[in-house]
Every structure is written in structure tokens, then in C-alpha cells.
N, C-alpha and C positions, 0 to 999 in steps of 0.2 A: 795656451789654447792654439789650435791650428788655424791657419788662414783658410777661409772658405770663399770661393768666388763662383759666380754664375758663368758657366761656359756656354756661349752661344752655339757652339758646335753640337753639344749634347743636349742642350735645353734643360740643364739642371745645375744645381749647386754642387761643387766638387771641392774636396780638400786639395789645396795647392801643394804639389810635390814637384820640385824643379828637376830637370834632367840632370843638372850638375849643381849640387848645393853650394859648391865653392864659387859659382858664378851664375847667378840668375840673369837671364837674357830677355829683354822686352823691347818690342818695336811698336811705335805709335805713329800713325799717319799724321804728318805735319801740314803746314799751310801751303797753299798755292799763292805765291807772293805777287799779287797784281793789284791789291787794294788793302786798306786798313782792316785789321782783324775785327770781326764783330763778336758779339757775346756768344753766339753759337760756336764760333771757332775757339773761344776761350774755354768752353766747358770741358772738352776732352783734355786740354792742357792741364787744367786744375785737377780734374778727376785722376788722371794718370800720374800727375805730380804727387798726389796723395798716396797712391799705390806705391810709387817709387820710394817715398819717404818710409812707408811701412815696411817694404821689403829690405831697405837698407838697415833697418833696426834688427832684422832677423838673420841676414846673410852677410858673409864677409865681403862679398862683391856683387854688385848689381850693375849690369851693363844696359843702359837705357839709350836707345836710338830713336830719334825723331827727325824725320827728313824734312827737307825744304824742296818743294816742287818749283823749279825755276825755268822749266820749259813746258809750255802748255798753251793751247789755243786762246784761252782767256787772257793770258799774259800778252800774247801777240796783239790781240784786239785792243787791250787797254793801252798798250804802248802807242799804237797808231792813234787812238782817240786822244791821248794826252800829248802827242807830238814829241815823245821822248824815246830814247833808245831803250831796248829791252833790258840791257844791263843796268842803266840808270834806274829804271822802274823797279827791277827786282832787288837791287841794293837798297833803294830807299824804303821799299815796303818791308823787306826783311829786317832792316834796322828798326823800323817802327814796331814790328811784331815783337822783336826781342825786348824793346823798351816796355811795351805794354804788358807782356807776360811777366817781366821782372817786377812790375808794379803790383801784380797779383800774387807776389811771393812764390812764383813758380821757379823751381830750381832748373838750371840749364841741363839738358840731357848730356850724357857722356860723349855721344857722337851726334853730329847734326849734318849728315851728308847732303849735298845738293845733287839734284838729278844730273846737272851738266858735268859733274865730276865723275860720273859713273857710266857714261855713254859706252865706253869699251866693254864694261861688264854686261850691259844690256845687249849689245851686239853679239857677244859670246853666248849669252843665254838663248837668244833668238836662233842662232845657228844650231845650237844643240837641239832645240825644239824642232827645227826643220829636219835635221838628220834623223831624229827619232820618230818622224812621221806625225808629230803633233802640231805642225805648222806648215804653211805653204806660201809660196810667192805668187802674187796675182796682180797684174797691172801696176807694178811699182810698189805694191803694198806687201807686207807680210802679215798673215792672219793666223790666229790660233784656231785649230780645228776642234770645236767643242765636241762633236761626236766621237773624237778620238779618246775622250776621257769619260767612260761610263758613269763615274761618280760625280760628274759636274752637277752642281746644284745642291750638294749635301749641306753646305752651310746655310743657305737661304731657304732650303726646303721648298723650292718652287718646282712645279711640273714643267714639262716642255713648253707648253703654250705661254705660261707665265714668264719663263726665262726669256723667250723671244720678245714678248710684249714689254716686259719690265726693263730690259736692257736699253731700250730706246736707241739701239745702234742703227747706223745707216744701212738701209737695205740697198746694197750695191750689187751690180750685175756680176762683179768679179768674185763674189763670195760663193763658196760651195754650199754653205748652210747659213740661214738667216741669223743664227745665234753666234756665228764666228765673230771674233773681235780683233781689232788691229793691234799688232805688236810694233810695227814700223810703218811709216807713211812718208811719201815724198814731200819735200819742202819746196815751196816757191822761192824765187830768188830773194825776195825781201823777208822771208821767214828764216828763223834759225835752222841750221842744217849741218849734218855731219856725213862724211863719206862712209859708205857701208858696202857690203857685197851686193846690195840691192839698189845702189844708187844713193845720191845725196838725199838725206831725209832726217827725220827725227822720231823719237820713240813715242809709242802710245803711253797713256798715263799709267795703266796697270803694270806694265813691265818695269817701270821705274822702281816701284816699291819692292818687287820681287828681287831685282838685282841689288838694290841697296841693302836690304835686310840680309841677303846671303853674304854680301861682302863684309858686313860688320858683325853678324851674329851666327853665321854658319847656315847650313841647309835646314836644320831643325832647331827651333828654339822654343822658349817657354810660353811667352805671352805676346799676343798681338792685340792692340787696342785701337779704338777709333769711335766715331759716331755711328749711331744706328743706321744712318743713311748710307754708310759705306758697305754694309753687308752685301748688298747686291747693286751693281755688278762688281764693284772694285775688289772687295775681299774674296768674293767667289772666284774672280779671275786671277787674283794673286795665287790662290791655292792651286788652280789648274796649271798655271805656268810653272810654279815652283816645284810641285810634285812631279810633273812630267819632265821637267828639265833635270831633276835630280834622281832619275831612275825609280820613281815611285816612293821614295822615302818621305816620311811624314814632314809636314811643313811647320805647323804650330800646334802646341799642346792645348793651350787655353785661349779662346777668343773672347774678348770682353768689349762690350759696346755701351756707350752712354746714350741716354734718351735724348729726344728732341728738346730744343728750347722753344717755348711758346712766348708770345708777347701779347699780353691782355687777352689770353685765351685762344689765340690763333697761332698756328705754326709759323715761326719766324721765316721770312723769305725776302730776299732782295727784290724779287719781282713784285711783291706786295708792298714793299717799302716800309715794312714794319720791323725794322731791326735797329739795334743800337750798336755803334762801334765802341770798342773798349776805350778808345781815345776820348770820345765825347763823354762817356760815363766817368772817366777819370777827372773831367772838369767839374763833375757834380759831387763826387764822393771819393774817399780814399780807396786805393786798390784792395786793401784788406777787406773793406766792406763788400766790394764786388766779389771777392773770393768767397766770403761767408755766404753771400746770396747764392752763389753757384753750388755751394755744398749744403744748402738748407734742405734740399730734396734728395732722396736717394738717387744715386747716379743713373740707375736704369729707368727711372720714372721721368715723364715729361716735367720740365721746369717752366713754370709760368713766370717769366722775368718781367717785373713791373718796377716803376720808380718807387711804389709803395714798399715792395720787397726790399729794394735797395736802402730806403730810409729806415726800415725796420732792422736790417742787418747792421747799419751804422749805430742805431740805438742799442742793439745787443752788445756790440763791441764797446760802446761807451760804458755800459754796465760792467763789463769785465774789467776794463781799464780803470774805472773808478774804484773798483774793489782792490785792484793792484796798487793804485796810488794811496789808498787809505791804510794799507798794511806796511809796516816798516820793513826795510831791507836790512837784514842782519848779516852783513858780510863776514863777521867773526864766526857766527854760528853756521852759516851756509847750510841750512837744513836740507835733507833729502826729501823729495816728494813723498807723499803718502802712497805706498805701493798698492794698497787695496783700491784706492780711488783711481789711480792710473790704470790698474788692471781692468777696471770697468770700462774705461774709454777704449782700451785696446781690444777688449772683448767685443765691443760694438763694431769696431773697424774690422775685426777678424771675420765678422759675419757679413761678408760681401760688401764691405765698405759702408756700413750703416751710419752715415754721417748725421742724420737727424738724431739718432740715439746718442751719438758721441757728443753732439752739441748740447743735448739735454743734460748730459753728465757734467759738462762745463758749467751750465747754469746751477746745478746742484752744488758744485764746489764753490761757486761764487756766493751762493746763499749761505753756506757754512762759513765762508771767510767773513762775510758781512756781520754774522752773528757771533763770531768766535771771540773768546777772551784774548787779551793781548799776548799771552804766552803761547797761544795756538796759531796766531796769525801768520808767523813767518813760514811755518811748514805748509799751511794751506796756500799761502801765496806762491811758494815754490811749486806746489802741486798744480795750481791753476796755470802757471807759466809752462810747466812741462806738459800738461794736458793739451794746452793750446798748440804747443809746438808739434804735437802729433798730427794736427790738421793744417800746419803751416800758418797758425794764427798766434797773436799775442807775442810777437817777436820784437815789437817796438817798445820805445820808452813811453810809459803811461802819461807822463807830463807832456811830452811832445805830441802824443795822440790827442789828448784832451784839449790842448791849446792850438792844435794845428787846424788846417782847413780854412784859413782866412780867405775870403773872397775879395776881388778887387773892389776898393771903395769901402771895405769894412774897417772896423777899428783895428789899429795895430796893437801888438802886445803892450807896448809902452803906454799907449793911450788908455788901455784897459787898466793897467797897473796904477796909472795916475788917478783914474776915477775911483778905483778901490781905495786908494790912499785918502781921497777926499771923503769917501763914505766912512772910513774908519775914524777920521777926524770928526766928522759930523756926529757919529755915535758917541765918541768920547765927550763931545760937548752937549750930549743929550738932545741933539737936533735930529730927531728920528724922522721927521717929515722929509728933510733933505736926504737923509740916508736912504729912505724908502724910494724917493724919486730917482736916485742914482741907480739903485738896484733895478727899478722898473725900466730905466733908460737902457741899461746894459741888457736886460732880458729882451727888450724890443730889438736889440742888435744880435740876438742869438747867443748871448753870453750868460751862462748860469753860474751863480755864486754858491759856494758851500762854506758856511761858517762852522768852525770847529775849534777844539782846544788849542790847536796849533796855529790858528789864525784863519784867514779867508783864502780859499782856493777858488779857482774858476776854470771853466771849460767852455768850449764852443759847442753848440748843439742845435 
């Protein structure tokens, strides 16, 4: 079945057809590294990691580029507020970002360029735009001339008044048009700056992604992704810069955007203070549970992220891992997954990354596994593992998952095993009251026991 994706540019679902099937090229806007990543930052990482995994199954090579913005006014302000150097801030927060996204089972991109590594490319692109009449120098700034591109606004589909109002750009006297936006701006002595034909300064945000994507993927590539909030002005401005700098050649074939993250029904916003950092959530739940929560809604729909959703996602994974633990691992047989069941998961993902349906298919496989006869379990187990891998899930050891997640002050594994041994001894002596008391004591500590033919197993929950 062909992969179908929703293209923001055309406002319709389209069958994906790469420019070069031997090398699919994708760019996703990455973080501005001035603070810890919040759950809204994590959603596009997880969504496009899923797409990356899917593409890698289909094509011999996928080149995935996700940038790091390490020069930006928010970084300058945060460094001053923290009393640390810009380099120390960006290195620290970039490291934290990598750790947090790895905890969500997100694969690293093939290339992760930093804006400060591509200043020369930005200056060269800006010079080209000036020479072609699409940009101009004014009062130490270089600005893109929006009226020079009649197609400006095609992605966001905003009219002239909406473009000016929505851009929230500075209305400066040196602008020829209110919608014009900055490509290069002067830097104060205490701000980062680079020498350029227009004086010491630094790039505007939008030109960074245009230059980095061209350097690593070429002038025209297949997929550009990011959050819905980036459609305007960021992605609209990227198109303008890139198309005009490259002689009118197309920039991107498919534009894909994930929906907003809500928190308890309200749009997540740092200004409202209603946001979760990934780091704090990792103190409450495993990264895989956060990943499943982010995939629980279709990527284009708003996602209401709550602690209840996170707990529900953890319980769902408990169910999957319990089924895996209950099924024997037959290394000798090493059965192949059921192709029909895997095809159903792939079909869901092929329909514009329909993760709710794909997760429902995992539930169905789990139900079959729990009900299966011993002879059928090994293949269904392999199918559940393979199906989970399509979504970046169920890649851990079931025993480690079910026994993991100990909180400070909780019972250690050895203490739990000792209590289970006492319970077994009590049952052997027909002291069922003591055995029940031990079970209740463990349950009060969040430890669930499962008695079976092979003995007593346990899990944290």
C-alpha cells in the first residue's frame, strides 16, 4: 500500500512520491536551545521520528536533517538572566535535549546542523537575494522584500492584511513594506555577531533554516516538517527566501505539520505556565509512556496532554509487556511475525500516520496473544514486538519494564523478592492469612503479583 500524507501546501492528502527514490530527503525544524524541552517541543520530534522509521522501511536511503538553533534573541536573553555564557547555555540545553529525546526512543537525525556552523551559507544566500532584487539593505539591516514575491502567502493562505497582522514583525521606519522581514541585523557588542558585507551582525531566524536545509538536502527536497505554529511566519518565510534565492525553483514537495499540544483543555503556553518539561515527566513515568501518549492522538489533531493520559499510556504498555512476558521466547524456532497482522498496522500508518488505529491493532494482537494456545504464542509474541517497533515501542525487555520505575524510598527488587519468598513459605504452611497480608502490603506499595504455573511474578504499577 502506498504512503499517503496530508500536504499543508495543497490542503489535501496525497500519495507520497519522492523526487529520488534512492534517497528520500526530509527536514524538520529543531529546538532553539535556551531551556529544557517541553512536551510541545517533543511532539514533532516523536511524530517525525515515526515518519522517519516508516520511510526507512520503504526506501534504501533516507536523509533526515533536524537543525539546532543556537543563535537567537531568546538565547541571548536567557544567558544574561542565568549569568552564563551563550556557549555554556546552548551546550547544556542541547545536551539535555538529546538526552530527553533519546529517552522517548527518538532516533537521532542523520544530520543535526547548528546555525552557528552555517553563517557563511546564510550570508551567501542573503547576498544572492539582494543581487536578485528580493532583499535590500536599510539602517544596518537586510530585509526580504515581500512584495517582490507575488506568491508569498501560498502556504498559510493568508491575505495581505492577515500577513502583516499575523507576522507580529517590528514596524520599523527603515522598512519599505510592513510585511518585510529581517534576514540580517546588527549585533550589539555583548551579543553574538559575525562580520558581513553589512557590518557585524547576526542572522534572522528564518534564513537559518533555508541555508541549513539547502546545505544538507539541496535546493529542492521531499518533506519539510514542524509544528502547526510554524506555518506562519517561519515556513512561509523559508519558502520565500529559498525559492527566490534559487532562481524560482521549488523548495519542498510535501509540507507536514503536527497539531498543538493542549494541557487540560487549554493551549500549552509558557506565558500561561501550563506546560510540562520532558525532564519533569521522565521523573514520573518512563520515556516510552510519554512517547505512547504523544502518539495516542492523530498527529494533525490537538493533543490534550494530561497526567491521566500519561498514566493511561503507562497502563497500556504494562498490558503489552505483560503479554510479552507471559509468552515463551523460542530462540530455536525464532518465528516470523504474522504478515497479515503486521500489514494491518502498516496500512494504518500509511494512511497519514494514523497512530490511533495502529495502536488499536496492537491491542488486538495482545488480545490474541493472551488467548492463544501455547503453540501459537511464539509467533504472536514476535508479531507484537515487530508491530510495536513500527511505532518505536516495545523495544525493551518485558521483565525490566515491569519491574522498573522504582521511586526513591520504595521497595527494592531484593526486598520484594524476599517478601514473595515469605509469602510462598506461608502458603506452603497453609498460613493464608499471612500470605494475604504480604500480598496486600506489596499492593499498597504498588507491587502487583501474578501467580501462575511457573511460580509468582511481579510488576510495579
